[in-house]
C-alpha positions in Angstrom: 6.6 14.9 -20.0 7.4 14.1 -16.5 11.0 12.6 -16.1 11.8 10.4 -12.9 14.9 10.0 -11.5 16.3 7.4 -8.9 15.5 9.3 -5.2 18.9 8.8 -3.2 19.1 8.6 0.4 18.7 11.9 0.6 15.5 12.3 -0.5 14.3 10.2 2.1 13.4 12.9 4.4 11.4 14.6 1.2 9.9 11.5 0.5 8.4 10.9 3.9 7.2 14.3 3.5 5.2 14.6 1.0 3.8 10.6 1.2 2.1 11.3 4.5 1.2 14.7 3.7 -0.5 13.9 0.2 -2.4 10.8 1.7 -3.7 12.0 5.5 -2.9 15.8 5.3 -6.6 16.4 3.9 -5.3 21.1 4.0 -6.4 23.0 0.3 -6.7 18.8 -1.1 -10.2 17.6 -2.4 -11.4 15.1 -0.2 -11.1 12.0 -2.8 -7.4 12.5 -2.9 -6.5 11.4 0.6 -6.9 8.9 2.9 -9.6 10.1 5.2 -10.3 6.3 6.1 -7.3 6.1 8.2 -5.5 8.6 10.1 -2.5 9.2 11.7 1.4 8.5 9.3 1.3 7.2 5.6 4.5 6.3 5.5 7.8 6.1 8.4 11.7 5.2 7.3 11.4 2.3 8.6 8.5 1.0 6.6 10.4 2.8 3.9 13.8 1.6 4.0 11.6 -1.8 5.0 9.8 -1.3 1.3 13.0 -1.0 -0.8 14.4 -4.0 0.9 13.8 -6.0 -2.0 16.6 -5.7 -5.3 13.8 -5.1 -7.5 12.3 -1.6 -5.6 12.9 1.2 -8.0 11.9 4.6 -5.9 11.7 7.6 -8.0 10.6 11.3 -8.0 10.4 14.6 -9.8 11.5 17.3 -9.8 10.7 20.5 -11.9 14.1 22.4 -13.8 14.5 24.0 -10.3 15.1 21.1 -8.3 11.3 20.7 -6.7 10.8 17.4 -5.6 7.3 18.1 -7.5 5.5 14.1 -6.5 7.3 10.3 -6.7 6.2 6.5 -7.3 7.6 3.1 -6.4 7.4 0.5 -8.2 8.8 -3.4 -7.4 10.0 -5.5 -10.5 9.4 -8.5 -10.7 10.8 -11.9 -12.9 7.4 -12.4 -15.1 6.7 -8.9 -15.8 4.4 -7.8 -13.9 5.2 -4.7 -11.2 4.0 -3.4 -8.7 3.3 0.3 -8.3 2.8 1.8 -5.0 3.0 5.0 -2.6 2.8 7.2 -5.6 2.4 11.2 -4.3 2.2 14.8 -5.9 2.5 17.5 -3.6 -1.5 18.4 -3.1 -0.8 21.7 -4.7 -0.6 20.7 -7.8 -2.4 18.1 -8.1 -5.1 19.3 -10.0 -2.8 20.7 -12.8 -2.7 16.9 -13.9 0.9 16.2 -12.5 -0.4 12.6 -11.0 -1.3 11.5 -13.9 1.7 13.1 -15.5 3.7 10.6 -12.4 1.7 7.6 -13.3 2.4 8.0 -16.8 6.1 7.9 -16.1 6.2 5.8 -13.4 4.4 3.4 -16.6 7.0 4.7 -19.5 10.4 3.6 -17.0 7.9 0.2 -16.1 7.7 -0.9 -19.9 11.2 0.4 -20.5 12.7 -2.1 -17.8 10.7 -5.0 -19.5 7.4 -4.6 -17.5 4.9 -6.0 -19.3 1.7 -5.3 -17.1 1.5 -3.3 -13.7 -0.8 -4.1 -10.6 -1.4 -2.4 -7.5 -4.2 -2.1 -4.4 -6.4 0.6 -3.6 -8.1 1.0 -1.1 -12.2 -0.5 -1.4 -13.6 1.5 0.2 -11.7 4.3 -2.1 -14.7 4.8 -5.0 -13.0 8.1 -6.8 -9.5 7.0 -6.9 -10.3 3.8 -7.7 -12.5 4.7 -11.0 -9.5 7.8 -11.6 -7.3 4.6 -12.6 -9.4 3.6 -14.1 -9.8 5.9 -16.8 -6.3 5.3 -17.2 -6.6 1.5 -18.4 -6.5 -0.3 -14.5 -9.0 -2.6 -14.3 -10.1 -4.5 -11.6 -8.6 -7.8 -10.9 -11.7 -9.7 -8.5 -8.8 -10.2 -5.8 -8.6 -8.3 -3.2 -6.2 -8.4 0.3 -7.0 -7.3 3.9 -5.9 -3.8 5.7 -3.1 -4.5 8.4 -4.6 -3.5 11.1 -1.5 -5.1 12.9 0.6 -3.3 12.1 0.4 0.7 13.2 3.4 1.7 11.1 0.4 1.9 8.0 -1.8 4.2 10.4 -4.5 3.9 12.3 -7.5 2.7 10.7 -10.8 4.6 11.4 -13.3 1.3 10.6 -13.0 -1.5 11.0 -13.6 -2.9 7.1 -11.5 -1.5 4.7 -9.5 -4.0 2.5 -7.6 -3.6 -0.8 -9.2 -3.7 -4.5 -5.8 -5.3 -6.5 -6.4 -3.3 -10.2 -4.0 -4.0 -13.1 -3.4 -2.5 -16.4 -1.6 -4.7 -19.6 1.5 -2.0 -20.8 
């Protein structure tokens, strides 16, 4: 099983690079794994710092034995026991080896070990194959939606005007 360790500021450049590569660069990736509905960057340093400004934010890195950054995930804790999972990213050249599933499972173990009873996340509605991947891992659609942040270029440039997020949740 993958072990996650807290990221430091020194990890920010590799987190940003890997996130943008995993979410937005189609080279070497299966089509459903890339967020082709949005162009440009997925994250930059300012957005990452904003995301981590909350006292409940945890940025966790998965490394191999040599210390290579293989993937990461952000978890936001809450007093209610419902945590939010975001920015799950793994090196595209390792995606088909089950690394994403391992990072997700390690994030769930981490959250449960720190008091989480449920995990929530958002996925762009039009990414049906990605939602199905999460559903096979026990996440369920909640029926809630959130609008896509069209007015914030830090999230990239949408290629269409009908994007929105579906909320998924899993009991731990």
